Backbone as CSV, one residue per row, in Angstrom:
resi,resn,N_x,N_y,N_z,CA_x,CA_y,CA_z,C_x,C_y,C_z
1,MET,0.838,-1.181,0.000,0.000,0.000,0.000,0.882,1.242,0.000
2,ASN,0.497,2.256,-0.752,1.220,3.512,-0.853,1.162,4.242,0.494
3,PRO,2.315,4.595,1.082,2.307,5.248,2.394,1.639,6.617,2.383
4,THR,1.540,7.247,1.211,0.901,8.561,1.159,-0.609,8.468,1.083
5,THR,-1.142,7.259,0.877,-2.593,7.102,0.853,-3.088,6.224,1.992
6,ASN,-2.175,5.607,2.716,-2.543,4.770,3.854,-2.878,5.683,5.034
7,PRO,-4.134,5.679,5.500,-4.511,6.587,6.595,-3.749,6.335,7.885
8,GLU,-3.101,5.176,7.996,-2.329,4.858,9.201,-0.891,5.363,9.124
9,SER,-0.457,5.809,7.946,0.943,6.225,7.806,1.192,7.532,8.554
10,ALA,2.414,7.681,9.037,2.788,8.891,9.770,2.671,10.120,8.871
11,GLU,3.006,9.965,7.605,2.938,11.091,6.667,1.502,11.602,6.526
12,VAL,0.567,10.691,6.358,-0.842,11.084,6.217,-1.353,11.677,7.525
13,GLN,-1.007,11.070,8.632,-1.466,11.585,9.923,-0.891,12.978,10.187
14,ASP,0.368,13.214,9.832,0.969,14.537,9.987,0.232,15.554,9.124
15,TYR,-0.053,15.192,7.878,-0.758,16.092,6.962,-2.145,16.414,7.513
16,GLN,-2.838,15.399,8.037,-4.171,15.625,8.603,-4.096,16.549,9.816
17,ALA,-3.091,16.370,10.656,-2.926,17.232,11.830,-2.638,18.671,11.396
18,ARG,-1.789,18.836,10.406,-1.494,20.174,9.888,-2.739,20.809,9.295
19,HIS,-3.534,20.013,8.584,-4.770,20.523,7.986,-5.729,20.990,9.080
20,GLU,-5.886,20.191,10.129,-6.773,20.567,11.234,-6.285,21.849,11.908
21,GLN,-4.976,21.974,12.113,-4.420,23.185,12.728,-4.649,24.406,11.842
22,LEU,-4.475,24.230,10.535,-4.690,25.325,9.598,-6.139,25.787,9.634
23,ILE,-7.064,24.845,9.595,-8.486,25.200,9.613,-8.832,25.929,10.910
24,GLU,-8.294,25.464,12.018,-8.546,26.124,13.307,-7.953,27.529,13.314
25,GLN,-6.764,27.702,12.785,-6.138,29.023,12.698,-7.005,29.970,11.861
26,LEU,-7.458,29.495,10.710,-8.299,30.320,9.843,-9.634,30.644,10.510
27,ARG,-10.202,29.672,11.206,-11.486,29.894,11.878,-11.339,30.997,12.926
28,ARG,-10.272,30.941,13.707,-10.035,31.984,14.715,-9.852,33.341,14.043
29,PHE,-9.075,33.374,12.978,-8.798,34.621,12.256,-10.074,35.216,11.673
30,MET,-11.001,34.362,11.303,-12.241,34.805,10.656,-13.417,34.854,11.633
31,GLY,-13.119,35.120,12.872,-14.163,35.347,13.863,-14.971,34.120,14.230
32,GLY,-14.387,32.949,14.055,-15.062,31.716,14.446,-16.075,31.197,13.431
33,GLN,-16.127,31.803,12.279,-17.127,31.444,11.274,-16.573,30.473,10.227
34,MET,-16.937,29.200,10.356,-16.485,28.201,9.375,-16.980,28.531,7.972
35,ARG,-18.114,29.167,7.876,-18.647,29.538,6.564,-17.655,30.457,5.848
36,TYR,-17.047,31.400,6.588,-16.071,32.303,5.986,-14.790,31.563,5.597
37,VAL,-14.404,30.593,6.418,-13.228,29.782,6.102,-13.461,29.033,4.794
38,GLU,-14.624,28.420,4.646,-14.929,27.666,3.422,-14.948,28.576,2.203
39,ILE,-15.509,29.767,2.367,-15.520,30.721,1.248,-14.085,31.099,0.878
40,TRP,-13.271,31.426,1.896,-11.889,31.842,1.644,-11.099,30.726,0.964
41,LEU,-11.248,29.498,1.462,-10.507,28.370,0.883,-10.843,28.139,-0.585
42,ASN,-12.055,28.465,-0.969,-12.514,28.164,-2.328,-12.582,29.378,-3.235
43,SER,-11.982,30.481,-2.793,-11.959,31.706,-3.602,-10.562,31.898,-4.195
44,PRO,-10.498,32.288,-5.472,-9.193,32.571,-6.078,-8.474,33.658,-5.281
45,HIS,-7.172,33.500,-5.123,-6.393,34.453,-4.337,-5.254,35.018,-5.187
46,PRO,-5.112,36.348,-5.213,-4.063,36.935,-6.061,-2.641,36.519,-5.665
47,ASP,-2.412,36.277,-4.380,-1.072,35.847,-3.951,-0.781,34.399,-4.318
48,LEU,-1.781,33.702,-4.806,-1.614,32.302,-5.231,-1.776,32.175,-6.743
49,GLY,-1.517,33.268,-7.439,-1.619,33.251,-8.894,-3.036,33.053,-9.388
50,GLY,-4.007,33.475,-8.587,-5.409,33.337,-8.968,-5.987,31.967,-8.673
51,LEU,-5.192,31.083,-8.106,-5.694,29.763,-7.709,-6.294,29.859,-6.310
52,THR,-7.047,28.850,-5.931,-7.657,28.852,-4.604,-6.723,28.196,-3.590
53,PRO,-6.824,28.591,-2.327,-6.054,27.883,-1.301,-6.376,26.383,-1.288
54,GLN,-7.633,26.030,-1.539,-8.026,24.619,-1.537,-7.291,23.836,-2.616
55,PHE,-6.988,24.480,-3.742,-6.226,23.827,-4.808,-4.894,23.315,-4.260
56,PHE,-4.199,24.163,-3.492,-2.896,23.773,-2.954,-3.030,22.691,-1.888
57,ILE,-4.066,22.775,-1.076,-4.299,21.729,-0.079,-4.540,20.397,-0.781
58,ASP,-5.390,20.410,-1.797,-5.697,19.178,-2.535,-4.477,18.626,-3.266
59,ALA,-3.568,19.521,-3.650,-2.368,19.107,-4.378,-1.255,18.638,-3.436
60,GLY,-1.532,18.620,-2.120,-0.531,18.183,-1.159,0.498,19.243,-0.823
61,LYS,0.173,20.492,-1.093,1.102,21.599,-0.835,0.519,22.528,0.231
62,ILE,0.166,21.930,1.367,-0.461,22.691,2.446,0.442,23.798,2.960
63,GLU,1.756,23.647,2.811,2.682,24.662,3.297,2.462,26.016,2.623
64,VAL,1.983,26.006,1.381,1.681,27.248,0.679,0.572,28.005,1.410
65,VAL,-0.464,27.289,1.797,-1.606,27.900,2.480,-1.237,28.260,3.915
66,GLU,-0.422,27.425,4.557,0.041,27.752,5.907,0.809,29.071,5.901
67,SER,1.672,29.267,4.925,2.457,30.504,4.828,1.556,31.710,4.596
68,LEU,0.583,31.556,3.730,-0.357,32.645,3.453,-1.182,32.971,4.701
69,ALA,-1.654,31.959,5.398,-2.444,32.167,6.620,-1.603,32.880,7.671
70,TRP,-0.337,32.482,7.810,0.555,33.134,8.769,0.735,34.605,8.402
71,ALA,0.972,34.877,7.123,1.163,36.255,6.673,-0.078,37.099,6.943
72,MET,-1.239,36.537,6.720,-2.489,37.266,7.002,-2.610,37.546,8.493
73,GLU,-2.284,36.571,9.299,-2.447,36.698,10.740,-1.531,37.779,11.328
74,VAL,-0.323,37.875,10.809,0.626,38.848,11.348,0.600,40.172,10.592
75,GLY,-0.229,40.249,9.558,-0.372,41.493,8.808,0.735,41.743,7.816
76,GLN,1.426,40.686,7.423,2.511,40.815,6.448,1.928,40.704,5.051
77,PRO,2.277,41.627,4.159,1.766,41.513,2.788,2.276,40.252,2.113
78,GLY,1.486,39.706,1.183,1.831,38.477,0.506,2.952,38.560,-0.446
């Protein structure tokens, strides 16, 4: 079985934990509203070349969205 698709693998579990932390960070930043988080994740973003944050999450590049979320939180331009 491919370790990147096995839900028991450390790699998948780490990615899931990072995803949960990212969603929680965004939820806090957006006033606790998951609806706003979902809208933001699925909206094209100029700092991502017009792609959506969800595109990068789905592509296994969560670090791109983590960096953007951090920059938003600290007020650093993209």
